[in-house]
C-alpha positions in Angstrom: 9.4 -5.8 25.1 8.7 -9.4 24.0 9.7 -12.7 25.4 9.1 -16.2 24.1 9.6 -19.4 26.1 8.9 -22.5 24.0 8.4 -26.0 25.3 8.0 -29.0 22.9 5.3 -31.6 23.5 6.9 -34.9 24.2 6.9 -37.3 21.2 5.3 -40.1 23.3 2.4 -37.8 24.0 2.0 -36.6 20.4 3.5 -39.3 18.1 3.2 -38.3 14.4 3.7 -40.8 11.6 6.0 -38.5 9.7 9.0 -36.1 10.1 8.7 -32.4 9.0 11.6 -30.6 7.5 12.5 -28.9 10.8 15.5 -27.0 9.5 13.8 -23.6 10.3 11.4 -22.9 13.1 8.4 -20.7 12.5 9.4 -17.0 13.0 8.1 -14.9 15.8 5.2 -12.6 14.9 5.3 -8.9 15.9 2.7 -8.7 18.6 3.0 -4.9 18.8 1.8 -4.3 15.2 -1.7 -4.7 13.8 -3.6 -4.9 17.2 -3.4 -8.7 17.1 -6.0 -9.1 14.3 -3.5 -10.3 11.6 -3.2 -14.0 10.8 -0.4 -16.0 12.4 2.8 -16.9 10.5 2.8 -20.1 8.4 3.9 -23.1 10.6 7.0 -25.3 10.4 5.2 -28.6 11.2 6.6 -29.1 14.7 4.1 -29.9 17.5 4.7 -27.3 20.2 3.4 -25.4 23.1 4.8 -21.9 23.8 4.2 -19.0 26.2 4.7 -15.5 24.8 4.9 -12.5 27.1 4.6 -9.0 25.7 4.7 -5.6 27.3 3.0 -3.3 24.8 3.0 0.5 24.8 2.3 3.4 22.4 3.7 6.8 23.4 1.0 9.2 24.8 2.2 11.9 22.4 1.3 9.6 19.5 -2.3 8.8 20.7 -4.0 11.5 18.6 -3.8 12.0 14.8 -2.8 15.4 13.5 -6.3 16.1 12.1 -8.0 15.1 15.4 -10.1 12.4 13.8 -8.3 9.3 15.3 -7.4 8.2 18.8 -5.3 5.1 19.6 -4.1 3.8 22.9 -2.0 0.7 23.3 -1.0 0.1 26.9 -1.0 -3.3 28.6 0.7 -6.6 29.1 -0.2 -9.8 27.5 0.5 -13.5 28.2 -0.4 -15.7 25.3 -0.3 -19.5 25.2 0.3 -20.7 21.6 -0.2 -24.3 20.6 0.6 -26.0 17.2 -0.8 -29.4 16.2 0.3 -30.8 12.8 -1.0 -33.8 10.9 0.5 -35.5 7.9 -1.8 -35.1 4.8 -0.7 -36.2 1.4 2.7 -34.7 0.4 2.5 -32.1 3.1 1.0 -31.4 6.5 -2.1 -29.6 8.0 -1.4 -27.5 11.1 -3.9 -26.1 13.6 -2.7 -23.2 15.8 -4.7 -22.1 18.8 -4.0 -19.2 21.1 -5.4 -18.2 24.5 -4.6 -14.6 25.5 -4.5 -13.0 29.0 -4.3 -9.2 28.9 -3.9 -7.0 32.0 -2.1 -4.0 33.3 0.9 -6.2 34.1 3.9 -5.6 36.3 6.7 -4.7 33.9 6.1 -1.0 33.5 8.4 0.2 36.3 11.0 -2.5 35.5 11.2 -1.2 31.9 11.5 2.4 33.1 14.3 1.4 35.5 16.1 -0.5 32.8 16.1 2.5 30.5 17.3 4.7 33.3 20.2 2.3 34.0 21.2 2.4 30.3 20.7 6.1 30.1 18.2 5.9 27.2 14.7 7.2 26.7 11.9 5.0 27.9 9.4 6.1 25.3 7.3 8.3 27.7 6.5 5.3 29.9 7.2 7.5 33.0 4.4 9.9 32.0 1.7 7.2 31.8 -0.1 5.5 34.7 1.8 2.4 35.8 0.3 -1.0 35.2 -2.6 0.4 33.2 -4.6 -1.7 30.7 -6.3 0.1 27.8 -6.3 -0.9 24.2 -8.5 1.5 22.2 -8.9 2.5 18.5 -11.4 5.2 17.7 -12.1 7.0 14.4 -14.4 9.9 13.9 -16.0 9.1 17.3 -16.7 5.5 16.3 -15.1 2.9 18.6 -13.5 0.3 16.4 -12.4 -1.8 19.3 -11.6 -1.4 23.0 -10.4 -3.4 26.0 -10.0 -1.5 29.3 -10.2 -4.3 31.9 -8.2 -7.6 32.4 -9.6 -10.4 30.3 -8.8 -13.9 29.1 -9.8 -14.6 25.5 -9.5 -17.3 22.9 -8.0 -15.7 19.8 -8.8 -16.5 16.1 -7.8 -20.1 15.1 -5.3 -20.6 12.3 -5.4 -23.6 10.0 -2.6 -24.0 7.4 -1.5 -26.5 4.8 2.2 -26.6 4.0 4.3 -28.4 1.4 7.9 -29.0 2.5 10.7 -29.7 0.0 14.4 -30.2 -0.2 16.6 -31.2 2.7 17.7 -29.8 6.1 20.8 -28.3 4.3 18.9 -26.7 1.4 15.1 -26.6 1.3 11.9 -24.8 2.1 8.2 -25.0 2.4 5.2 -23.2 0.8 1.6 -23.1 1.9 -1.7 -21.4 2.5 -3.3 -20.5 5.8 -6.7 -19.4 6.9 -7.6 -17.6 10.1 -11.1 -18.5 11.3 -13.2 -15.8 13.0 -13.8 -17.3 16.4 -12.3 -14.2 18.1 -14.1 -10.8 18.4 -13.1 -7.6 16.6 -14.6 -5.5 19.5 -11.7 -6.4 21.9 -8.8 -7.0 19.5 -9.0 -10.8 19.5 -9.7 -11.1 15.8 -10.7 -9.2 12.7 -14.3 -10.5 12.7 -13.8 -12.1 9.3 -12.0 -14.9 7.6 -8.3 -13.9 6.8 -5.9 -15.6 4.4 -2.1 -16.0 4.2 0.0 -17.3 1.3 3.8 -17.6 1.5 6.8 -19.7 2.0 10.1 -20.2 3.7 13.6 -21.2 2.5 16.9 -22.0 4.2 20.5 -22.9 3.4 23.0 -24.4 5.8 26.8 -24.6 5.6 27.9 -26.8 8.5 26.8 -25.0 11.7 26.0 -21.7 9.9 22.7 -21.1 8.2 20.7 -18.4 6.5 16.9 -18.5 6.4 14.0 -16.4 5.1 10.2 -16.4 5.2 7.8 -14.1 3.3 4.0 -13.9 3.3 1.1 -12.0 1.8 -1.9 -11.4 4.1 -5.5 -10.9 3.0 -7.8 -9.5 5.6 -11.5 -10.4 5.2 -13.6 -7.8 7.0 -17.4 -8.1 7.3 -19.3 -5.5 5.4 -20.3 -3.7 8.6 -16.9 -4.0 10.3 -15.7 -0.7 11.9 -12.1 -1.7 10.9 -13.1 -0.5 7.4 -12.9 3.1 8.9 -9.2 2.7 9.7 -7.9 0.6 6.9 -7.1 2.0 3.4 -6.3 -1.5 2.1 -6.9 -5.0 3.3 -3.7 -6.6 2.0 -0.3 -6.4 3.5 3.0 -8.3 3.6 5.6 -9.4 6.1 9.0 -11.1 5.9 11.8 -12.4 8.0 15.5 -12.8 7.2 17.9 -14.4 9.6 21.4 -15.7 10.1 22.3 -18.4 12.7 25.1 -20.3 14.2 24.3 -23.6 15.9 26.7 -24.9 18.6 27.4 -28.6 18.6 30.1 -29.2 21.2 29.8 -30.8 24.6 31.4 -27.8 26.5 29.7 -24.7 27.9 31.0 -22.3 25.2 31.1 -24.7 22.3 27.4 -25.7 22.8 26.1 -22.1 22.4 24.1 -21.1 19.3 22.8 -17.7 18.2 20.2 -16.7 15.6 19.6 -13.1 14.6 16.5 -12.4 12.6 15.2 -9.1 11.2 11.4 -8.9 10.8 9.3 -6.6 8.6 5.6 -6.2 9.1 3.5 -4.0 6.7 0.6 -2.1 8.1 -3.0 -2.0 6.6 -3.9 1.1 8.6 -4.5 4.7 7.6 -5.6 6.6 10.6 -3.0 9.5 10.7 -0.9 8.1 13.5 2.6 7.4 12.1 3.5 4.7 14.6 0.5 2.6 13.5 0.3 3.5 9.8 3.9 2.8 9.0 5.5 -0.6 8.7 7.0 -2.2 11.8 10.5 -3.6 12.2 11.9 -5.9 14.9 15.1 -7.7 15.8 14.9 -11.2 17.2 18.0 -12.6 19.1 17.5 -16.3 19.9 20.1 -18.1 22.0 20.4 -21.9 22.2 22.6 -24.5 23.7 23.1 -28.2 23.0 22.3 -29.0 26.6 18.9 -27.2 26.5 15.7 -29.1 25.4 14.5 -28.6 21.8 11.2 -29.3 20.0 10.9 -33.1 19.6 10.1 -34.6 16.2 10.0 -38.1 15.0 12.6 -40.2 13.2 15.5 -38.8 15.1 15.4 -35.3 13.5 16.0 -32.2 15.6 15.6 -28.5 14.9 18.7 -26.4 14.4 
């Protein structure tokens, strides 16, 4: 389960001398894949502050690999504050993304079990695990790669990216390069311990109120020579991509003001530990509702995000 509540920083508090091509917001990352060590998605150039809430859980029956060499546990709740700060630089913009993360046992476990019971669907073995437990662990051949078994607040790795936008709001895109700086710690899943790189781009096409958009990236994970993550990764490059379709309401009424964006996200996995749910690629659906009467991220020169 993953929620995102985004609030824009007021233009008067963060006035920028330029206007980004805000035709497509930065996509949501998959927080349940990669144990949070992967770089962030390339930005859209909008100053923003967002709160992300994730209830994260790996089925107990998937915790051990078939050969007995690997153990993984992914059980907790995280509240993550994400801030983007862009600056105009030459033909593009430079963007700093900072994240502060609070992980704990949370309060959503029983709520999720009750929801699945109401729908008559399986709850992914949540009913068999201790409620409101926090334990993130990755162990290979008796070596602890990383572990967090107590509530903690951490500053995650910082992401710095340079992006070149092109085209218009109706047909355009952006391309760029990002670097994730190792200020987090690999021992508790707040970073890879090394400098990571991302290269990629986004593109969109709009027909009136309907739009299609996509973003694709290649990730390069820079692990230190002595990093225990080398024990659980068979390669240090992976890919991810998003493809979405949206309808933006523009009427003054309750129904005519509604908008909907449906995005399918793919996240490759760099892991090879013998646990299918971790080794295989991850897929997610993102359903984003909007309304003309709801606030949207503010940008300069009168532009607004779809």
